[in-house]
Structure formats: C-alpha cells, structure tokens
N, C-alpha and C positions, 0 to 999 in steps of 0.2 A: 640602491636599486631594489625594487620590490620583487619577491619571488614570482616566477612565471605561474600562469594558471595551471591548475592540476589537470591530469588526464585520467581517463578510464583505462581499462586494460587494452582498448583499441583506439577508436577515433577520439580526438580531443573534444572536450566540451568548452566552447568559448564562453567566457562570462557574459558577454553582451547578448548572447542568444537566449539566455534563460527567460528573459521577460517576454519573449515571443512564443514560448512553448504553450501547448494546449493545456488548459486548466484540468486538474485531475478529475473534477467531478464529472466531466464528459465521458471519461473512460472507466471510472470506478463506481458508477451508479449501480444501484441494485437492479437486477433483471426480473421483472414481474413474472415472466414465463417460467422462471426457476424458483418461484415462491419467495422471491426477495433475496436470493443468494447473490452476493456480489460477483460481478463479472470476473474479478481477478482470482476467484476461487476455482475457475475452470480454464485451464490452459488452452483447451480446444477453441474456446471463444476468443482468446487473446491472439490466436494465430491468424485470425481473419485480417485481411488488409485494412488499413486505416480508412475510415469513411469520409464523407464529404467535409465533416467538421474539421478534420485534420488538414485537408487541402486548403482551407481558408487561412491557415496559419503560415506566416511567411517563412519561418525557419525551423520547421520540424515539430514533432509532437512529443509530449511527455506522458509516459504511461506508468502508473503505479505498479510496483511489484511487492506485494505483501505476503507475509507468511500465512499459510492457510492449511486446509486439510491435505493438499498436495504440497510437495516441496517448493520452497520459494525459488530455488534455482530453476526448477522446471517451468514455473510461471514466467520467470525472467527470460528464459530461452524462447518461450512462445511469443513473448512481446518482441524480442529481438528478431525472430523469424518473420513477424508481421511487418517489420520495417521501421520500428521505433528508432529514433536517434539516441535516446537515452532512457533510463528507467529510474523512477524515484521509489525510495523505500524508507519509511513506511507511511501509510495513512493511519487512521485510528484502529484500535482493537475493540472488539465488542465487550462491553462491561455492564454491570448492574449494581444498583445501590438499594439496600433494603431498609425500610422504616420499621423499627421494633415497636413503635406506637400503633401504627395501622396494620402491622404484620403483612406488608405487601411491598412490592417494589415502589420506589419513590417516583420513578418515571412512568408516564402513561403507556397504554397499549401493552406490548410484550414486556415492558419494563427495562428494555435494554437500549443502549446508545453507544456512540463511539467514545472510547477513552483515549485521551491524548495527554501531552505534557510529560514531565520528568519520569512518571511511573513507567512509561513504555520505552525509555531510552535503551536499557539493556537488550530488549527484544529487537529494537530497531538496529542497534549496532551488530547484532548477530546476523540479521537479514542482510545488511549492507555487506558484511564480510563474505557471506556465502555468494551473494550476487556478483560482487567484484571479482571473485575467483572464477565464476562460471561464465561470465559474459565478455564479449568484445566491445560492447558499447558502454559509455560512462554510466556511473550510478550516482544519483543525487541523494544524499543522506538527509533524512527527515525523522524527527521523533524525539521530543524532549529537550531540544537544544535551547538553553537559557543562559549560556555563557560562552566565552571564547574557548574555555577548556572543553566544553561539550562539543563544540564544532571541530576542534582539533582531534578529538577522539574519533569522530566519524572519518576524518581524513586518514587517520592511522588505519582504520578498519578497511579503507579502500574507496571511500567516496571521492568523486572528482569535484564535487561542490556540495554545499549544504543549503537547506531551506529552513527558515524559522517560522513556526506557525503560532501555537498557543501563547508563547511568551509575548508576542506582539500585542495581545489584548490587555495585559497588565503592565507592560513596559514598552511603550511605543518606540523608544529610541534604542531598543535592543540590537537591531541589525548593525547600526553604526558602532555600537559598543563591542559587539562580537568581532567585527571587521578590524577594529583598532587593536583588540587583544590578540588576534591571530597574527597581525603584522608585527606587533611587539615581540611575540614569541619567535617569529621568523628571523627578526633582526638579532635577538638575543642568541639564537642558536645558529646564526649565519646560514640560513637555508637559501639555496638558490632556486628551489622549486618545491611546490607542495608534494610532489611525488616522493621526495626524500623522507616523508613521514610514513609512507605506506608500509604496513606490516607485511613482511614476506613470509607467508604461511608455508610451512613445509609439511 
C-alpha cells in the first residue's frame, strides 16, 4: 500500500487538486506601479482577496511565497489571510552574469533575470521550512528539484507536495523518475504516510 498523501500544518492538499490551481505567473508578476517590484515582496498587496482570475479556477488558487526584503513567513501569512488554499515556495531568485570580454552583464536591459535550478535549492528549503512552521495551509516545495532525494528533502523540510520546474527542460521524464524514487524510499523505510518524514523543529 502506498503512503497516504502528505498534509500541511492544517488543511490537507489533495494530489488531484494541484493541476487545477492558479498558475504562479498570475499572482507573482511584477507590478508596474511599484517600479517592477514583484507583488510577493509586499505583504499588504498579498492580503487583498483573490481576484476574478482565481474564481475561474475550480479548486482553489496557488500563491507563491518567496523570500524577500520582508520575512517569508510574513508574506505567507498575508497570502493565507487573503484566502489561499496553499502556498508555493519558491519561484526564481534575481541573478546576473557578467561578460569579462564586453565588461557588462550578459543579459539585456538591467542585466538581471530569474535564477532557478539546483543553485537555489538550499534557499528554497529554508523558505519551505519557515513557511510550514508559520502557516496552517499546505506548502508546495519548489526550487532545484532534480532527483527523488531532492524531493524528499523538501518533504522533510515541511512541504506537503513538490513541483519540478527547470529539470523538466533537460530531462522530460524527471517527474516519473522522482515519483518512483520517492515510492521506493517509502517502501524501503516502511512509511505509512509522507508526514512521517517531516522535521519536527524545536
């Protein structure tokens, strides 16, 4: 028998619901009125009730909770107060690459863009751990997941589910591989539920 689906600190997140959740880009887009500052950097904006785009989704909305100038837990609580069913952490982090030939950033414009992949996994794990302790809604772990071990680390940190992003581009079968690896781990360790992996922070 497979382990039961994991839960957040409060309401359970049913695996079948995830595909119906609101895409992150609708709630994490830059706000032109704030000079391009992402919405998730400002908890006061996240406390606003979900707009019409969320009401079009059958089973809830997914709102990103990223580390920022304010504490990630404060952002998460604002999202929770606004009525989100769960929170995902994290999206990309701002990064830059410099060309020593041209002595300028490689990317156009301001020279910055979102950094994703394995490099951000430690940051993502820390954000997930903080959010899972602070919130009553489930946390979806995202950031640098490229193996079953990576996914399991997020479950230990407190995630109720995980999402794979960047790795899909260079390994299209990664989701099935990660799922199989997690189930193999569960069988080997005789887990009855994913909650058994959760780190109990004191």
